[in-house]
N, C-alpha and C positions, 0 to 999 in steps of 0.2 A: 401380140397386138402390134400392128405395124403402121397404122395410119392415124394421124392426128385429126381430131375434129376441131376446127378453129374458125373464128370470125374475127374481122377487124372492122370497127366502126369509127370514123372520124367525122365529127359534125359539130355544128354550133349548139349551144346549150339548149335552144328551144326543143330540140329533139330528145333531150334527156328525160322529159316527162313521158316519153314512149319507150323508155329504156327496156321495159319488160317485153315489149313487142320486138324491139330491135334485136335483142340478143337471144330471145327464145327461138329455138330451132330444132325442137325434137330432142329426145334423149338418148344417150348411149347406154347407160347402165343404171340400175337402181340397187342400193345397198342397204336400204333401212330395214328390210324384212318386216314390213307392217302387215302383209297379208297373213291370215291364220292358216297354215298349211298342215294338212294331215300327214303324219310321217310314220305310218303304222307298218309299212313294208318297204321292201327295195323299190317297188313300183312307184312309190311316192317320194323317194329320195330326191333332194334338190341337187341337181348336177348340171354342169355346163353341157349344151348339145354336142354330140359327136359330129365329126366331119360327115358331110353328106346327108345330114338328117333332113326330113320334111316335117315341118310343124304346121298343122292345119288349125285355124280358128273357125269354129263351127257354131252358127247361131242365127240370130234374127237380123232386124234392121240396124241395130247398134253395131253389129260385127260387119254388116254390108257397108255401112258408112264408114267403119273403121279402116276399111281397105283403101279408102280415098286418101289423097294427100292430107297430112296432119291428123289422120285417124289413128286409133290405138294400134291396129294391126300394122299400118304403115310405119309407125313409130317403132314397134317391136322389130320390124324387118330392118329398119335403119340401125337400130341399136345392135342387133345380132351381127350385122355386117361390120359395124365399127369395132365390136368386141372380138369377133372371130373372123377377120376378113378373108382368110384363105381356107376356111373350112367348107365352103360350098353349101352352106346351109340354106334351105328354101323355106320361106315363110308364105303360107297361102291363106287367103281369106275365103270363107265359104259361108257367108251370111245372106239371108233372104228375108226381106221385109215381111213381117206378120207372122213369121214362123213360131210355132210352139213345139213342144216335145214330140208329138205324133208327126209333125212335118219333118222333123230331123230324122226320125226313124224311117220315113218313107224315102228320103233321098241320101241316106248315109252311104249306100253302096256307090251310087253314081257320083255324087259331089265330094265325097271324102275318101273312101277306101280305094276307089279306083286310082287316086293319086299316090297310093303306096306310102301313106304317112308313117312316120315313127312315133309322133306325139300328136294327139288331138285334143284340143282344148274346147270343152263344150261350155258355152256361155249362153244359157237359155232360162226362160222362166218369167220374163217380163210379160209377154203376151199371154202365157198360160194364166197369169193373174189378172192382168189388165182387161183382157177380152171377156172376163167374167161379168163385167158391167153391162154387157149386151148378150149374156148367156151363151158366149162362144169361147169361154175359157177351158182350161183342162182340169177336171177333178183331181184332187190331190193324190188319190190312190192311183189313178191313171198316170199322173205326173211322175210319181215314184216308180211305178212299174216300167215306164218308158225309159227313165234314166238308167235303170238297172239293165235293161235290154241293150241300150246304147253302149254301156260299159262292157258288156259281155261280148258284143260284136266287134268293138274296137279292139279288145284284147285278142279275140280270136284271129283277127287280122295281123296281129303282131305288133300292134301300136300301144303306146302308153296313154291312157285316158287321164285328163285332168278336168275336174268339174268345177264350175264357178256358181256361186250363189247369185241369184238375181240382185240387181243393184237397187235402184230407187224408182219410185213412181211419185215424184213430189220431193221437194228439198226442205220442207218444214220440219221442225223438230220431231223426232220419232214419236209416232202416236197421233200426230196431228194431220197427217196425210190420210185421206180416206181408205187407201188400200195397204196401209202399214201392217195391220194385223195379219192379213193374208199373205203379204210379202214375207213376213217374218216366219209364217208356217211353212211356206214353200222353201225359204232359205234353210230352215231346220230340217226339212225333208232332204235337201240336197246334201247337207252335212252328214245326215245319217247314212245315206247311200254311200258317200265317200268313205266314211268310217267303216261301214260293213264290208264294202268291196275293196278296201284299202287302195283307193286312188288318191291322186294329188288333189288338193282343194284350194282354190283361190276364193276366199270369203269376201267377195266384193260387197255384199250386203253390210257386214260388219264394218269393213274398211270405209265405205262411203258414209254410213251413219256417224262414225267416229270423226271422220274428216269434216262433215257438216257441222257437227256439234261445236267445233272450234272455229270454223270459218264462215258460217252463215250468221254473221252478227246482225244483219238487217232483217233476219227471219223472213226471207223470200222463199217462194216455192219453185223457183227455177233461177238459172242465171249463174250458178257457181259451177257445179259439175255437169249440168245439163243445160240445154238451150230451151227445152219445152217441158221440163219436168221428168223427161225420160231419156231423150237422146243426148249424147255427150257433147259438151261444149269443148273448146280447145283445152281448157284446164282439166276437164273430165277425161278427155282422150289422153292427156299426159298422165293423169293419176291412174287410169286403168292400165295403161302400157307399163307403168312402173310395177304395179302388182303382178302383171303377167310376166315380166322379166324376172321378178323374184322367184315365181314358181318355175320358171325354165332354167334357173340356176345361172343365169348370166351374172348375177351379182357375185356369187361365190367364185366364178371363173375369173372375174375382174379383179377381185380383192387379192387373188393369189399372186398377181403379178405386180401389185402395189401401185397402180395408176391413180392419179388424182386429177381432178378438174380444177384448173386455175381460172379465176375470173379477175382480169386485170383492168383497172379503171385509172385513167390519167386525166388530170384536170389542168386547164389553164384558167386562172381566176381573172376577174375584171380588175382594171386598175383602180377602180373605185372602192374595192373590197379592202378593209383594213386588216392588219395582222390579227387583231382580236377577233374579228369575224371568221377569218380563215381558221384560227385555233379552235373555235367552237365547232366548225364543220369537221375538222380533223377528229376532235374528241367524240363527236356524235358518231362518226364512222367507226371509230375504234370501239365504241360501246355496243355495236351491232352483234358481235359474237355472243355477248352475254344475254341478248334478247332473242336470237334466232338460233335455235339448236342445230340447224342444218349446216351452219358454218363450222368447218373443221379446223380452219387455220386462218390467220390474218396477220398481215405486216404492211408497213407503209414507210415511205421516205420521200425526200425531195431530190430533184435531179441535180446531180453533180458531174455529168458528162462533160468533158472538154471538147466534144466534137462539134457542138453547135447545131445539132440536127433535131432538137426536141420540139421545134415549132412552137415554142412558147409554153409547152406543157411542163409544169413544174412539180406537181404532186402526183405520186404514183401509189396505188393501193392494190394489194394482191390478196384475194379472198379465195380460200381453198374449200372445194366440196368433194364429197365422195362420189356424187353422181350428178348428172344433169337434172334428174327429178329433184334433188335437193336444191340445186341452183334455181330451178323453176318454182320451187316453193318460196325461196328467199325473195325472188324479184317482186312479187305482189304482196309480200309480207307487210303488214302495217308499220312495223319499225323501219323497214327499208323505205316505204312511201313517206314516212315522216322525215327521214334523212333527205330524200330527194327534194321535199318542200323547203328544207333548210338551205340546202346547198344550191338549189336552182337559181335564185337571184344573183348569185355571185360568180357563176361559171360562164366564161366566154367560149370555152371549147372543152369538149370531152372526147376521149378515145377509150373504146372498150375492146378488149381481146380476150376471147375464151379459148382455152386449148387443153388437151389431155396430155399429161406428162408421159413421156416415153421411157420405158426401162432400157 
């Protein structure tokens, strides 16, 4: 890995309330291994992509939108480039709105196999379930049979298939969304096909349900991982991209070279802030590693440089993450938001720098 991913922000404190939006810029790697991956054969082994590989994401409108800036396919593309900048790996989006399994079968040759892929990630099932409300869904036996044919044809073309379970149709607690039961059935079918045919599996259904159980404190049906109960929000795109990267083995490739994401925050406090108030701020910041598991390291100190170039910034904090996905979980975390509310009234200026360590 030869290229750093970095940002520098110097601004007055009023912008710090938008800190999550300022420093969020896509992810480079995900190391948490939260997706449940089937690993029954060599075909499912988690490995970093080889030079020159072509990875195709094949699906419906979620994948079509995912190829737009900020979408999960674009984020994966950016992360692969950051992790393996000289490998010449191509990441291709092949999503079409409204598609179901039969639609993927019809266009597999033209839209996927013609591109000579080495890996095909099949993210399908939402419309097969959702469209059942107007009698246009896909029966479960046809859904299963279609998935099996897709796997066979992808393998016959010399590519590695990775299946994804359908994610969510509504973000309420599991069982409270009208189509949860059917989604669970179709997700179980996808798991069965993956196990039987020994493909990779990204269990987005399980991952999304688990994430929402701990993050949907207001019990809303949309607005966390999705914008409309189905299509991905910025956070949802980050979340799905992280799961895809895990399945593609970017995490294991990154870990082997020991890179870390550093999140540097520097403060200039207002003259009206007392030493006691600043001490409370420091103690609160120091307490975040005990409250946010994604933080892998933390240190802080005050400026002692003799060069006089600090521009009034006196306090420096260094927070370490294993991945940008972890950093992006940290930013909107309730404990971090609480810290921002405490420090906000006392800060005149803040500078934020994120960078990847280089071996």
